[in-house]
C-alpha positions as CSV (number, residue, x, y, z in Angstrom):
1,G,-6.1,16.7,52.7
2,R,-5.6,16.6,49.0
3,E,-1.9,15.9,49.0
4,A,-2.4,13.1,51.5
5,A,-5.2,11.5,49.4
6,Q,-3.1,11.7,46.3
7,G,0.0,10.3,48.1
8,R,-2.0,7.2,49.1
9,G,-3.1,6.7,45.5
10,G,-6.6,8.3,46.0
11,A,-8.3,10.4,43.4
12,S,-8.9,14.1,44.0
13,P,-12.2,15.8,43.2
14,S,-10.3,18.2,40.8
15,G,-9.0,15.2,39.0
16,L,-12.5,13.8,38.5
17,W,-13.7,17.2,37.2
18,A,-10.7,17.4,34.8
19,T,-11.5,13.9,33.5
20,L,-15.2,14.8,33.0
21,G,-14.0,18.0,31.3
22,M,-12.6,15.9,28.5
23,F,-16.2,15.4,27.3
24,T,-15.9,19.0,26.0
25,D,-12.7,18.4,24.0
26,H,-13.8,18.0,20.4
27,R,-10.8,15.8,19.5
28,M,-11.5,13.4,22.4
29,L,-15.2,13.3,21.5
30,L,-14.2,12.2,17.9
31,L,-12.3,9.3,19.4
32,A,-15.1,8.3,21.9
33,F,-16.7,5.7,19.6
34,I,-13.4,4.0,18.9
35,M,-12.5,4.1,22.6
36,C,-15.9,2.5,23.5
37,Y,-15.4,-0.1,20.8
38,S,-12.0,-0.9,22.3
39,G,-13.6,-1.6,25.7
40,T,-16.4,-3.6,24.2
41,S,-14.0,-5.8,22.2
42,Q,-11.9,-6.4,25.4
43,S,-15.0,-7.6,27.2
44,F,-15.4,-10.2,24.4
45,I,-11.7,-11.1,24.3
46,Y,-11.5,-11.7,28.0
47,G,-15.0,-12.8,28.8
48,K,-16.8,-14.6,26.0
49,F,-13.9,-15.9,23.8
50,P,-11.8,-17.9,26.3
51,P,-14.5,-20.5,27.2
52,L,-14.7,-21.5,23.5
53,F,-11.3,-23.2,24.0
54,G,-12.5,-25.4,26.8
55,P,-10.5,-26.0,29.9
56,T,-7.7,-28.1,28.3
57,M,-6.8,-25.6,25.5
58,L,-7.6,-22.3,27.3
59,G,-4.0,-21.6,28.3
60,W,-2.6,-22.3,24.9
61,G,-5.3,-20.1,23.2
62,M,-4.7,-17.1,25.4
63,A,-0.9,-17.6,25.1
64,C,-1.4,-17.4,21.3
65,F,-3.5,-14.2,21.8
66,G,-0.7,-12.8,24.0
67,V,2.2,-13.6,21.6
68,F,0.4,-12.1,18.7
69,G,-0.6,-9.1,20.7
70,V,2.9,-8.4,22.0
71,T,4.5,-8.9,18.6
72,A,1.9,-6.6,16.9
73,A,2.3,-3.9,19.5
74,V,6.1,-3.7,19.1
75,C,6.0,-4.0,15.3
76,G,2.9,-1.8,14.9
77,G,4.4,0.9,17.1
78,R,7.5,1.1,14.9
79,L,5.5,0.7,11.7
80,S,3.2,3.6,12.6
81,D,6.2,5.9,12.8
82,V,6.8,5.2,9.1
83,I,3.3,4.8,7.6
84,G,1.1,6.6,10.1
85,R,-1.6,5.7,12.6
86,R,-4.5,5.3,10.3
87,P,-3.3,2.2,8.4
88,I,-2.5,0.5,11.7
89,L,-6.1,1.3,13.0
90,A,-7.5,0.1,9.6
91,L,-5.5,-3.2,10.0
92,S,-6.8,-3.5,13.5
93,A,-10.4,-3.1,12.3
94,C,-9.8,-5.7,9.6
95,M,-8.3,-8.2,12.1
96,H,-11.3,-7.8,14.4
97,V,-13.8,-8.2,11.5
98,T,-12.0,-11.3,10.4
99,A,-11.9,-12.7,13.9
100,Y,-15.6,-12.2,14.6
101,S,-16.5,-13.6,11.2
102,L,-14.4,-16.7,11.9
103,V,-16.1,-17.2,15.3
104,V,-19.5,-17.1,13.6
105,L,-18.2,-19.5,10.9
106,R,-16.8,-21.9,13.6
107,N,-19.8,-21.8,15.8
108,S,-22.2,-22.4,12.9
109,Y,-20.3,-24.9,10.8
110,Y,-17.2,-26.2,12.6
111,P,-18.0,-26.4,16.3
112,Q,-15.2,-28.8,17.1
113,S,-12.5,-26.9,15.2
114,T,-9.9,-25.8,17.7
115,W,-7.3,-24.7,15.1
116,L,-9.8,-22.1,13.9
117,L,-9.9,-20.7,17.4
118,F,-6.1,-20.2,17.3
119,V,-6.4,-18.2,14.1
120,V,-9.1,-16.1,15.8
121,A,-6.8,-15.6,18.9
122,G,-4.1,-14.4,16.6
123,C,-6.4,-12.0,14.8
124,L,-7.8,-10.7,18.1
125,G,-4.3,-10.2,19.4
126,V,-3.1,-8.2,16.4
127,G,-6.3,-6.1,16.4
128,D,-6.3,-5.4,20.2
129,A,-2.6,-4.4,20.1
130,G,-3.3,-2.0,17.2
131,W,-6.3,-0.4,19.0
132,N,-4.5,0.0,22.3
133,T,-1.1,1.2,21.1
134,Q,-2.5,3.7,18.6
135,L,-5.2,5.1,20.9
136,N,-2.8,5.5,23.7
137,A,-0.4,7.3,21.4
138,I,-3.1,9.6,20.0
139,V,-4.3,10.5,23.5
140,G,-0.8,11.3,24.5
141,M,-0.3,13.4,21.4
142,F,-3.5,15.4,22.0
143,H,-2.6,16.1,25.6
144,P,1.2,16.0,26.1
145,T,1.5,18.1,29.2
146,H,-1.7,17.4,31.1
147,S,-2.4,13.8,30.1
148,E,-3.9,12.4,33.3
149,P,-7.5,13.5,32.6
150,A,-7.2,12.4,29.0
151,F,-6.1,8.9,29.9
152,G,-8.7,8.9,32.6
153,Y,-11.4,9.7,30.0
154,F,-10.0,6.9,27.7
155,K,-10.2,4.3,30.5
156,L,-13.6,5.6,31.7
157,L,-15.0,5.0,28.2
158,Q,-13.3,1.6,27.8
159,A,-14.6,0.5,31.2
160,T,-18.2,1.6,30.8
161,S,-18.7,0.2,27.3
């Protein structure tokens, strides 16, 4: 039964209840808004943003996003050990505000400006890396021994927002 379902990668009913039980954890509830925002921003990054590049520059634009994201994840992870998580989350928020502002500026005044989209891709990469690395670290810190339901809660909020 249960062991066979888990061995095949299936979810058990107790795992579902444990994940839903995270809605009673005050620390996780405090992070819920940020987790939902992270999911919403990913829907923009992977859904609405790429078509702005057009078919000829799409690969280059998303490669820029990826390079900035990987670099920021590595550097931000090490930097957060020194300065803490809050400054990294604040930088991530600033990067996203800058990126969204530049998208509005570009669409309103400079619709043919491709270079501006590369700046936006870099800002989105840095912001997304900050959100994901720090939120995953915080969730792991809150639930070091029984982390599966906590990460399930995180992914549930990201996916449904």
